[in-house]
SEKOL-914717 format. One line per field, with one value per residue (C-alpha): residue in one letter; x, y, z. Coordinates in nm, 4 decimals, padded with zeros to 6 digits. Example, Ala and Ser with C-alpha at 12.3 -4.5 7.8 and 13.67 -1.06 7.14 Angstrom:
2
resn <- (a;s)
X <- (01.2300;01.3670)
Y <- (-00.4500;-00.1060)
Z <- (00.7800;00.7140)
***
This chain:
608
resn <- (m;t;a;k;p;a;s;f;v;f;q;r;k;a;f;v;q;f;f;a;t;c;l;v;l;p;l;c;a;l;a;a;l;p;v;l;e;t;l;d;w;g;e;v;g;q;s;w;s;g;i;t;p;l;q;w;s;l;a;i;l;a;t;a;a;s;f;a;a;l;g;q;y;d;v;i;v;h;r;i;l;n;t;r;i;s;a;r;a;a;q;a;s;g;a;a;a;v;a;l;s;q;t;l;g;f;g;l;i;v;g;t;l;a;r;w;r;g;l;h;r;l;d;i;a;v;a;s;k;v;t;a;l;v;s;i;s;f;l;g;a;w;l;t;l;f;a;l;a;g;l;l;l;p;h;g;l;p;v;p;s;y;v;f;q;a;s;l;f;s;a;a;c;f;t;f;y;t;a;l;k;r;h;i;t;v;a;g;y;r;t;r;l;p;s;l;r;a;i;f;a;l;m;c;f;a;l;i;d;t;g;f;a;a;l;a;f;w;v;l;i;p;s;s;a;d;i;l;f;a;q;l;f;p;i;y;l;i;c;l;g;v;a;l;v;s;n;t;p;g;g;v;g;p;f;e;l;t;l;l;w;a;i;p;d;t;n;i;n;e;l;l;a;a;l;i;a;f;r;l;v;y;f;a;l;p;a;s;l;g;m;l;y;m;f;r;p;l;n;d;q;t;e;v;s;r;v;a;l;f;a;r;g;l;h;p;e;t;s;s;a;l;q;t;g;a;t;l;i;t;p;n;g;q;i;i;g;a;t;a;r;t;t;q;s;t;t;l;l;f;e;p;a;a;k;l;q;s;s;l;t;a;l;s;l;q;a;s;t;s;a;t;i;p;l;f;y;k;c;n;a;r;t;a;l;q;l;r;a;h;g;l;s;i;v;r;i;a;q;d;g;l;i;d;l;k;d;a;k;l;e;t;p;q;r;r;t;l;r;r;k;l;r;k;i;e;k;s;g;v;e;v;n;k;l;t;l;t;k;e;t;i;s;t;l;d;r;i;d;r;d;w;h;g;i;n;g;t;p;r;g;l;s;m;g;r;f;c;e;a;y;l;t;t;q;d;v;f;g;a;s;q;n;d;r;l;i;a;f;i;s;c;h;k;t;s;e;a;w;t;l;d;l;m;r;s;s;a;d;a;s;d;g;t;m;h;a;l;v;w;a;a;i;k;a;a;k;n;q;q;c;k;t;f;s;l;a;s;t;p;y;e;e;a;f;v;l;k;a;v;e;k;i;s;f;l;s;p;p;h;s;k;g;l;a;q;f;k;r;a;f;a;p;r;w;q;p;l;y;a;a;a;p;s;r;m;g;l;f;l;a;l;w;d;v;w;h;e;v;n;d;p;p;p;l;r;e;e)
X <- (-02.4687;-02.6936;-02.4705;-02.2857;-02.6031;-02.7550;-02.4272;-02.4210;-02.7785;-02.7095;-02.3903;-02.5625;-02.8550;-02.6190;-02.4320;-02.7516;-02.8701;-02.5413;-02.5241;-02.8863;-02.8256;-02.5122;-02.6787;-03.0420;-02.9940;-02.7762;-03.0167;-03.3137;-03.1331;-03.0567;-03.4134;-03.5470;-03.3269;-03.5931;-03.8419;-03.5886;-03.5324;-03.8615;-03.7730;-03.7945;-03.6826;-03.8455;-04.1832;-04.1115;-04.0538;-04.3749;-04.5729;-04.4115;-04.5214;-04.8700;-04.9197;-05.1616;-05.1488;-05.4651;-05.2884;-04.9878;-05.2172;-05.4179;-05.1027;-04.9608;-05.2874;-05.3000;-04.9369;-05.0134;-05.3044;-05.0876;-04.8172;-05.0712;-05.1967;-04.8470;-04.7481;-05.0272;-04.8172;-04.5802;-04.8609;-04.9906;-04.6459;-04.5547;-04.8713;-04.7819;-04.4380;-04.5826;-04.3149;-04.5486;-04.4685;-04.7543;-04.9562;-04.8710;-04.4951;-04.5026;-04.6953;-04.4591;-04.1405;-04.2812;-04.3735;-04.0361;-03.8524;-04.0373;-03.9957;-03.6208;-03.5733;-03.7811;-03.5759;-03.2235;-03.2593;-03.1009;-03.4453;-03.3601;-03.0658;-03.2119;-03.5505;-03.3984;-03.1708;-03.4514;-03.6866;-03.4075;-03.3335;-03.7049;-03.7933;-03.5534;-03.6972;-03.6426;-03.3207;-03.1769;-03.2653;-03.6384;-03.6113;-03.4859;-03.7808;-04.0268;-03.8597;-03.8543;-04.2119;-04.3442;-04.1615;-04.2897;-04.6483;-04.6522;-04.5300;-04.8091;-05.0710;-04.9333;-04.9579;-05.3255;-05.4097;-05.2324;-05.4205;-05.7644;-05.7064;-05.5986;-05.9027;-06.1689;-06.0603;-06.0251;-05.6725;-05.4622;-05.1864;-05.0653;-05.0775;-05.2824;-05.5471;-05.3701;-05.0912;-05.3396;-05.5039;-05.1626;-05.0865;-05.4127;-05.3357;-04.9835;-05.1256;-05.3686;-05.0757;-04.8773;-05.1615;-05.1996;-04.8225;-04.8248;-05.0922;-04.8918;-04.5424;-04.6392;-04.2934;-03.9687;-03.6119;-03.4666;-03.1092;-03.1080;-03.4365;-03.7690;-04.0297;-04.4000;-04.5840;-04.9059;-05.2336;-05.5087;-05.6905;-05.3707;-05.3159;-05.6694;-05.5969;-05.2621;-05.4334;-05.6897;-05.4144;-05.2168;-05.5173;-05.5470;-05.1693;-05.1333;-05.4670;-05.3692;-05.0149;-05.1649;-05.4027;-05.1132;-04.9608;-05.2904;-05.3756;-05.0361;-05.0941;-05.2195;-05.5845;-05.4639;-05.3442;-05.7096;-05.6608;-05.9082;-05.7941;-05.9437;-05.7238;-05.4087;-05.4349;-05.3452;-05.0660;-04.9284;-04.9323;-04.7331;-04.4853;-04.4546;-04.3978;-04.1270;-03.9592;-03.9628;-03.8203;-03.5508;-03.4105;-03.2925;-03.3185;-03.6730;-03.7308;-03.5673;-03.5391;-03.7637;-04.0633;-04.0363;-03.9579;-04.2599;-04.4823;-04.3777;-04.4416;-04.7854;-04.8960;-04.7344;-04.9635;-04.9127;-04.7002;-04.3631;-04.2775;-04.5992;-04.5656;-04.2026;-04.3047;-04.5768;-04.3229;-04.0680;-04.3452;-04.4578;-04.0953;-04.0724;-04.4089;-04.4072;-04.0371;-03.8290;-04.0755;-04.1492;-03.7758;-03.6912;-03.9533;-03.8319;-03.4808;-03.5960;-03.7934;-03.4744;-03.3123;-03.6021;-03.8133;-04.1580;-04.1298;-04.3013;-04.5207;-04.6716;-04.7963;-04.7161;-04.9808;-04.8720;-05.1426;-05.0290;-05.0559;-05.2147;-05.2943;-05.5797;-05.6966;-05.4465;-05.4511;-05.1591;-05.0181;-04.9966;-04.6212;-04.5685;-04.7491;-04.5439;-04.2243;-04.2992;-04.6240;-04.7306;-04.9726;-05.3213;-05.4261;-05.7525;-05.7601;-05.7585;-05.4382;-05.5660;-05.3727;-05.6203;-05.3762;-05.1223;-05.1720;-04.9896;-04.9474;-04.9576;-04.9782;-05.3542;-05.4729;-05.4211;-05.4922;-05.5787;-05.4544;-05.6499;-05.9297;-05.9349;-05.8712;-06.0815;-06.4546;-06.5537;-06.6718;-06.3460;-06.1456;-06.3401;-06.3019;-05.9310;-05.8634;-06.0740;-05.8916;-05.5476;-05.6423;-05.7812;-05.4584;-05.2663;-05.5334;-05.5706;-05.8514;-05.9291;-05.9226;-06.0062;-05.8096;-05.8708;-06.1454;-06.3970;-06.7557;-06.9104;-06.6920;-06.7582;-07.1325;-07.1053;-06.8871;-07.1495;-07.4132;-07.1913;-07.2070;-06.8778;-06.8450;-06.7200;-06.5790;-06.4507;-06.0773;-05.9339;-05.9953;-05.8172;-05.7452;-05.8216;-05.7649;-05.9551;-05.6822;-05.9176;-06.0052;-05.6541;-05.6201;-05.4144;-05.6428;-05.9208;-06.0212;-05.9703;-05.6027;-05.5010;-05.2759;-05.1045;-05.0538;-04.8943;-04.6560;-04.5533;-04.4868;-04.2675;-04.0683;-04.0159;-03.8629;-03.6321;-03.4670;-03.5787;-03.5939;-03.8195;-03.7500;-03.8173;-03.5076;-03.3123;-03.2006;-02.8290;-02.6087;-02.5012;-02.8633;-02.9703;-02.6872;-02.8085;-03.1717;-03.0495;-02.8821;-03.1992;-03.3991;-03.1637;-03.1788;-03.5567;-03.5379;-03.3293;-03.5980;-03.9183;-03.8151;-03.8572;-04.0814;-04.4140;-04.4776;-04.7385;-04.9442;-04.6898;-04.3746;-04.0231;-03.7027;-03.5369;-03.3351;-03.5127;-03.8467;-03.7754;-03.6775;-04.0429;-04.1704;-04.1466;-03.9301;-03.9266;-03.6536;-03.6131;-03.2723;-03.1386;-02.7973;-02.7356;-02.7939;-03.0793;-03.2811;-03.6077;-03.7815;-04.1116;-04.1993;-04.5213;-04.6868;-04.8300;-05.0699;-05.2282;-05.5370;-05.3983;-05.0895;-05.0521;-04.8212;-04.5872;-04.2567;-04.2070;-03.8609;-03.6859;-03.3673;-03.3848;-03.3007;-03.5629;-03.7636;-04.1309;-04.3393;-04.0808;-04.2999;-04.6004;-04.3978;-04.2841;-04.6416;-04.7744;-04.5045;-04.6100;-04.9770;-04.8907;-04.6828;-04.9706;-05.2078;-04.9768;-04.9850;-05.3615;-05.4272;-05.7667;-05.6855;-05.3995;-05.4185;-05.2495;-05.2839;-05.4866;-05.4998;-05.6643;-06.0250;-05.9964;-06.3662;-06.3505;-06.4242;-06.2301;-05.9176;-05.9500;-05.9796;-05.6786;-05.4736;-05.5650;-05.4747;-05.1711;-04.8225;-04.7063;-04.7090;-04.9877;-04.8822;-04.8612;-05.1473;-05.3018;-05.0088;-05.0217;-05.3907;-05.3478;-05.0746;-05.3065;-05.6002;-05.3971;-05.4476;-05.8286;-05.8778;-06.2020;-06.2090;-06.3045;-06.3933;-06.1966;-06.3106;-06.1950;-06.3983;-06.3642;-06.6004;-06.6922;-06.6651;-06.4214;-06.2185;-06.2214;-06.0896;-05.8216;-05.7107;-05.6927;-05.4996;-05.2509;-05.2369;-05.1813;-04.8720;-04.7493;-04.7689;-04.5607;-04.3222;-04.3042;-04.0929;-03.7567;-03.7524;-03.6549;-03.2937;-03.2593)
Y <- (03.2202;02.9617;02.8786;02.6102;02.4218;02.4471;02.3080;02.0259;01.9273;01.9191;01.7134;01.4636;01.4276;01.3667;01.1036;00.9246;00.9342;00.7936;00.5248;00.4213;00.3977;00.1894;-00.0473;-00.0731;-00.1239;-00.4395;-00.5807;-00.5165;-00.6819;-00.9833;-01.0124;-00.9835;-01.2615;-01.5353;-01.3160;-01.1983;-01.5596;-01.5409;-01.2055;-01.2048;-00.8772;-00.9721;-01.0035;-00.6756;-00.5029;-00.6577;-00.5351;-00.1924;-00.1697;-00.2704;00.0510;00.2558;00.6301;00.6679;00.5059;00.7359;01.0368;00.9434;00.8789;01.2209;01.3972;01.2157;01.3149;01.6746;01.6662;01.5030;01.7620;02.0479;01.9219;01.8504;02.2143;02.3207;02.1877;02.4735;02.7276;02.6240;02.6141;02.9591;03.0911;02.9251;03.0883;03.4206;03.4496;03.6734;03.4582;03.4479;03.1251;03.0786;03.1058;02.8907;02.6181;02.6191;02.6137;02.3469;02.1199;02.1667;02.1021;01.7772;01.6612;01.7075;01.5782;01.2621;01.1735;01.2814;01.1922;01.3996;01.5414;01.8054;01.9436;01.9253;02.0497;02.3440;02.4471;02.4126;02.6354;02.8837;02.9003;02.9045;03.1978;03.4888;03.6626;03.3530;03.3152;02.9641;02.9493;03.0044;02.7601;02.4963;02.5688;02.5222;02.1967;02.0565;02.1548;02.0116;01.6870;01.6544;01.7473;01.5024;01.2163;01.2806;01.3015;00.9850;00.7940;00.8948;00.8061;00.4721;00.3785;00.4873;00.3150;-00.0096;-00.0041;00.1076;-00.0093;-00.3627;-00.4836;-00.7947;-00.6830;-00.9594;-00.7112;-00.7589;-00.4961;-00.3889;-00.2422;00.0047;00.0708;00.1478;00.3760;00.5650;00.5977;00.7221;00.9764;01.1004;01.1296;01.3213;01.5681;01.6070;01.6582;01.9398;02.1204;02.0817;02.1361;02.4356;02.4824;02.3047;02.4250;02.3773;02.4794;02.7012;02.8797;02.8447;02.7149;02.6890;02.3622;02.3639;02.4536;02.1925;02.3672;02.3560;01.9872;01.9112;02.1070;01.9283;01.5963;01.6772;01.7736;01.4629;01.2477;01.4188;01.3943;01.0227;00.9350;01.0734;00.9267;00.5841;00.6475;00.7298;00.3915;00.2023;00.3153;00.1867;-00.1619;-00.4071;-00.5202;-00.8804;-00.7872;-00.7602;-00.5199;-00.2499;00.1014;00.0720;-00.2356;-00.0650;00.2586;00.0996;-00.0973;00.2181;00.3997;00.1245;00.1196;00.5006;00.4761;00.2170;00.4272;00.7339;00.5469;00.3830;00.7261;00.5970;00.8234;00.7955;00.5054;00.2798;-00.0764;-00.0691;00.0561;-00.2199;-00.4917;-00.3936;-00.3847;-00.7390;-00.8546;-00.6882;-00.8243;-01.1677;-01.3257;-01.0659;-01.1292;-00.9767;-00.8805;-00.6884;-00.5269;-00.4242;-00.2659;-00.0669;00.0355;00.1567;00.3560;00.5013;00.5968;00.7874;00.9582;01.0368;01.0818;01.1523;01.3874;01.6094;01.6128;01.7313;02.0024;02.0935;02.1314;02.3633;02.5595;02.6101;02.7844;03.0309;03.0376;03.1982;03.5654;03.6268;03.9297;03.9634;04.3179;04.5145;04.7609;05.1178;05.2930;05.5601;05.4223;05.6181;05.5414;05.6766;05.5646;05.2779;05.1000;05.2210;04.8656;04.8123;04.8643;04.5745;04.3397;04.4658;04.3367;04.0036;04.0767;04.2663;04.5437;04.4723;04.7244;04.8121;04.8480;05.2256;05.2172;05.2592;05.0597;04.8498;04.7186;04.4485;04.0868;03.7883;03.4869;03.1684;02.8144;02.7865;03.1442;03.4921;03.7150;04.0821;04.2066;04.4704;04.6982;04.7522;05.1105;05.0875;05.0230;04.6778;04.5524;04.6569;04.5010;04.1736;04.1534;04.2258;03.9748;03.6997;03.7475;03.7377;03.4223;03.2486;03.2952;03.1149;02.8497;02.9723;03.0829;03.4565;03.5676;03.8969;03.9106;04.1573;04.3669;04.5569;04.4631;04.6831;04.5255;04.1782;04.2220;04.3453;04.0466;03.8168;03.9869;03.8843;03.5180;03.4906;03.3135;03.5313;03.4690;03.7012;03.6338;03.9335;04.2628;04.5902;04.8042;05.1685;05.4733;05.7928;06.0520;06.3319;06.1295;05.9888;06.0950;05.9188;06.0182;05.7689;05.4711;05.2271;05.3234;05.2801;04.9849;05.2026;05.4860;05.2397;05.1089;05.4622;05.5645;05.2544;05.3451;05.7026;05.5755;05.3322;05.6134;05.4950;05.7736;05.7579;05.9615;05.9653;05.8290;05.9688;05.6669;05.6837;05.3887;05.3544;05.3620;05.1050;04.8794;04.9010;04.8379;04.5333;04.3988;04.4456;04.2711;03.9745;03.9570;03.9565;03.6696;03.4697;03.5003;03.4850;03.2881;03.3719;03.6755;03.6222;03.7727;03.8133;04.1025;04.1849;04.3825;04.2437;04.4232;04.5787;04.8989;05.0287;04.9422;05.1360;05.4528;05.4866;05.4893;05.6865;05.4998;05.5552;05.4178;05.3601;05.4208;05.3334;05.4489;05.5880;05.2469;05.1711;04.8817;04.8782;05.0374;05.0471;05.1641;05.3097;05.3355;05.6815;05.8650;06.2079;06.0406;05.7536;05.5916;05.2183;05.0299;04.7922;04.6523;04.6100;04.4854;04.4902;04.3519;04.0790;04.3255;04.5874;04.7019;04.6100;04.8887;04.9952;04.8980;05.0744;05.3995;05.3672;05.3157;05.6029;05.8309;05.7389;05.8016;06.1511;06.2221;06.1187;06.3366;06.6348;06.5881;06.6195;06.2606;06.1080;05.7558;05.5401;05.1687;04.9160;04.6704;04.3531;04.0505;03.7153;03.6682;03.3665;03.2709;03.2067;02.8318;02.8181;02.9606;02.7096;02.4250;02.5443;02.5848;02.2405;02.0468;02.2621;02.1256;02.4707;02.6203;02.8711;03.2353;03.3930;03.6307;03.6406;03.8404;04.0793;04.1304;04.1986;04.4553;04.6371;04.6342;04.8546;05.1393;05.0959;05.0855;05.0560;04.7067;04.6934;04.3449;04.2221;03.9508;03.7104;03.6181;03.3563;03.2086;02.8982;02.7651;02.4980;02.7477;02.9838;02.7111;02.6016;02.9584;03.0441;02.7215;02.8331;03.1911;03.0593;02.8684;03.1573;03.3867;03.1482;03.0501;03.3556;03.3726;03.5507;03.9252;04.0617;04.1616;04.5364)
Z <- (02.6306;02.4628;02.1671;02.3629;02.4808;02.1323;01.9747;02.2304;02.1547;01.7827;01.8289;02.0555;01.8197;01.5228;01.7203;01.8169;01.4555;01.3226;01.5885;01.5228;01.1499;01.1924;01.4468;01.3288;00.9526;00.9847;01.2418;01.0101;00.7186;00.9370;01.0567;00.7007;00.5562;00.5763;00.3946;00.1304;00.0227;-00.1669;-00.3268;-00.7079;-00.8680;-01.1949;-01.0244;-00.8425;-01.1768;-01.3159;-01.0185;-01.0550;-01.4185;-01.3148;-01.1118;-01.3209;-01.3892;-01.1790;-00.8801;-00.9282;-00.9503;-00.6438;-00.4464;-00.5413;-00.4483;-00.1156;-00.0538;-00.1247;00.1159;00.3815;00.3551;00.3523;00.6887;00.8088;00.7450;00.9827;01.2741;01.2165;01.1829;01.5318;01.6887;01.5484;01.7130;02.0384;02.0278;01.8999;01.6239;01.4108;01.1034;00.8554;00.8377;00.4676;00.5232;00.8344;00.6512;00.3536;00.5618;00.7882;00.5028;00.3387;00.6646;00.7293;00.3667;00.3958;00.7502;00.6984;00.3976;00.5061;00.8705;01.1461;01.2129;01.4726;01.2780;00.9288;01.0445;01.2312;00.9460;00.6911;00.8956;00.9558;00.5862;00.4855;00.7135;00.6934;00.9983;01.2205;01.4130;01.4615;01.8365;01.7560;01.4638;01.7048;01.9346;01.6495;01.5403;01.8940;01.9678;01.6388;01.7063;02.0614;01.9606;01.6759;01.8988;02.1425;01.8633;01.6978;02.0247;02.0642;01.7032;01.7279;02.0421;01.9070;01.5703;01.7393;01.9660;01.7144;01.3680;01.2349;01.1878;01.1650;01.3990;01.6317;01.9197;02.2346;02.3173;02.6378;02.4238;02.2709;02.6101;02.7593;02.4646;02.5219;02.8911;02.8067;02.5582;02.8317;03.0717;02.8075;02.7634;03.1420;03.1723;02.9190;03.1175;03.4414;03.3033;03.0812;02.9376;02.8577;02.8046;02.4576;02.3854;02.6920;02.6032;02.7844;02.5369;02.6064;02.5486;02.3441;02.5148;02.5350;02.2501;02.0436;02.1260;01.9946;01.6736;01.6332;01.6799;01.4114;01.1643;01.2615;01.1732;00.8360;00.7781;00.8654;00.7082;00.3717;00.4016;00.4656;00.1720;-00.0605;00.0259;00.0095;-00.3436;-00.4626;-00.3189;-00.5842;-00.5489;-00.5052;-00.1557;-00.0544;00.2400;00.3399;00.4136;00.7691;00.8187;00.6789;00.8810;01.2183;01.0468;00.8868;01.2253;01.3983;01.1068;01.1378;01.5124;01.4821;01.2072;01.4307;01.7291;01.5152;01.4099;01.0733;00.7627;00.6370;00.8722;00.6085;00.7378;01.0494;00.8464;00.5885;00.8433;01.0591;00.7511;00.6536;01.0072;01.0197;00.6796;00.6642;00.4023;00.1279;-00.1772;-00.0810;-00.4380;-00.4906;-00.1527;-00.2192;-00.5514;-00.3712;-00.1032;-00.3590;-00.5340;-00.1967;-00.1160;-00.4400;-00.4027;-00.0331;00.0332;-00.2770;-00.4519;-00.1458;-00.0564;-00.4115;-00.3908;-00.0415;-00.1679;-00.4468;-00.1879;00.0106;-00.2888;-00.3106;00.0074;00.0197;00.1153;00.4497;00.3805;00.7229;00.7550;01.0727;01.1840;01.1037;01.3101;01.5528;01.9047;02.1865;02.5500;02.7547;03.0995;03.1410;03.4731;03.6935;03.7271;03.3473;03.3486;03.5911;03.3605;03.0623;03.2235;03.0601;02.8783;02.5698;02.4832;02.3530;02.0923;01.9137;01.5335;01.5631;01.7790;02.1325;02.3876;02.5859;02.8451;02.9074;02.8060;02.9524;02.7308;02.9434;02.8143;02.8346;02.8229;02.6788;02.9785;02.9824;03.3144;03.5050;03.3864;03.0091;02.9005;02.5821;02.5371;02.6555;02.3143;02.1482;02.4294;02.4149;02.0359;02.0422;02.3245;02.1700;01.8361;01.9928;02.1955;01.8882;01.6913;01.9661;02.0417;02.3986;02.6299;02.6506;03.0143;03.1800;03.5067;03.7909;03.6346;03.8413;03.9226;03.6466;03.3769;03.5141;03.4930;03.1334;03.0482;03.2014;02.9771;02.6825;02.7916;02.9843;03.3150;03.6010;03.9485;04.2208;04.2691;04.4583;04.6304;04.5832;04.8936;04.8006;05.0148;04.9319;04.9797;05.0788;05.3852;05.4492;05.8089;06.0682;06.3550;06.2870;06.5102;06.2214;06.1922;06.5545;06.4662;06.2070;06.4619;06.7028;06.4339;06.3318;06.6950;06.7336;06.4226;06.5400;06.8651;06.6818;06.4830;06.1364;05.8806;05.5684;05.2571;04.8869;04.7117;04.4197;04.2123;04.1583;04.0650;04.4254;04.5450;04.2837;04.4026;04.7635;04.6588;04.4620;04.7755;04.9807;04.7072;04.7131;05.0903;05.0690;04.8160;05.0596;05.3250;05.1192;04.8138;04.4431;04.3925;04.2134;03.8747;03.5993;03.7409;04.0130;03.9432;03.9937;04.0754;03.7689;03.7425;03.4272;03.5809;03.9037;03.7172;03.6033;03.9621;04.2852;04.5328;04.9115;05.1379;05.5116;05.6730;06.0151;06.1332;05.7857;05.6309;05.3876;05.5294;05.3215;05.0285;04.8408;04.4919;04.3548;04.0167;03.9701;03.7422;03.7814;03.9353;04.1446;04.2962;04.3433;04.5804;04.3943;04.5276;04.9007;05.0041;05.3430;05.5027;05.7640;06.0413;05.9463;06.2517;06.2905;06.1433;05.8802;05.5886;05.7493;05.7693;05.4052;05.2768;05.4879;05.3530;04.9986;05.0799;05.2064;04.8943;04.6693;04.8697;04.8341;04.4547;04.4586;04.3603;04.4337;04.5422;04.6611;04.5958;04.8248;04.5356;04.5529;04.7840;04.6943;04.7781;05.0054;04.9833;04.6084;04.5531;04.2295;04.3946;04.6818;04.4304;04.2328;04.5532;04.6816;04.3683;04.2863;04.3520;04.4590;04.8048;04.8638;04.8841;05.2253;05.1525;05.5021;05.6459;05.3502;05.3932;05.7648;05.6815;05.4454;05.6866;05.9170;05.6690;05.6798;05.2982;05.1063;04.9509;04.5851;04.4509;04.1475;03.9065;03.6378;03.3292;03.0558;02.7941;03.0037;03.3582;03.2560;03.0576;03.3543;03.5876;03.3420;03.2744;03.6473;03.7099;03.4508;03.5865;03.9401;03.8224;03.6113;03.9143;04.1202;03.8404;03.6101;03.2959;03.3181;03.2741;02.9329;02.9059;02.8627)
***
């Protein structure tokens, strides 16, 4: 399904690379003709021989440091994508891929193939994700460094200051865009963008990478050039940027031409000798080592935990979060609950099943490996207070409607609206029954679900379940029929202690009160099975300031939660406050912002 888009991307990239090489190199040669008139190969050779062993050694050490930092881009990106590749293998494959792609050109293709070859457990689609994300992240980091270097460091560039100011503004917009966009589609696959914490880490490694690369070039320049490293660094960054934009192999041509333009008073023969030496040290040598690495890649020895897993006291809604999430596990194998990986946060959904200290440690560790914010989402008041005692910021975000089944009687004043709805349904001839899920029944439920989508739009996700045949088979499903035609259904999570309302779907022509009748039938079934509570699931806490702020500045339409809350109030539930917690107030806001968007624009369900 995605082979064709991926092939198209590679072909287009190859064509652009070839076209750029054929067009840019002749133009660079033409532009450099006036300068090349003073070229003296004899003096170039003399300057070359004047490079001392100490200069060679320092340049090689600076190159090694640069590529060590450069390999960290892949480490961060692998954590963002949760590939479970070890940091050592990711760093080695990333450094080798960049060494080859920056020398051979065709960056997307060569980088993807090198990473695919260097990591045996990585398929080519994921390798293309890593390559694309590394490239995008580095461009954003480079733009920031270029702007800051131009504004803060001394340089002789004939560039007005507003160019650097505009670059800094563009870099800020790029960072803001990643927080809003959250993901991109590469070769038909949805790929997450880096979190703000990851962007900061990438920027730090980009500073180390480009700083040592510029140092490797600076130590090879003869002392007669009389240029300080602080002056060279902004020049190197602009040469690097032009080389990246030009798309030629190794930036050959545009890099040299920009350098000659930026340092016009330097002896061209000495500068060319230093450039040739830099090309050997920073391009040819790493590319040769990268090629050798491709013949015998580093074995990824990531150890997978072999502990026996066990679950105890999981929240009933855990299975809904696992539709797109993953399990969080303590070192001794206990399943804590379901985590959702969003762009900015690693979120533990619902009340943790393990001890709080173990849950906090496990969540913090998982969040740190992906450079995200640890977030507890929809935990109860007791857990929230304990988290506050551990230094976390908390806020009330929702309320869970609970019905104590021992007191679940229809003849109470608080349920008069419910009684009226049920009488209305009885007169309309609607019948409510527990469904046996056959292929024919599933097909009918699917049709109702699609009808519901047409009226209400795309269903929300993250902590809320979505229609899926395999998912429904784990639940109890109740259907409403009229004239022998199924018109609505609900599904419920169930444990020995509690049931929880999950999916609620109805056709456009379903009678008023149909959903009330379905839920009441489920409540009676749970009571007959001696369960203690029935949860109507949560509704947003509309008084929460942070949720109001997120809703106001969000580009998404607010959920229609008032009607849902009114529906649930007809059952006279006991409202239990639910909270969110994160290490800081700013982190809490950012994480809830991300969760809000993830709820309204969830990732696709896993294919069974």
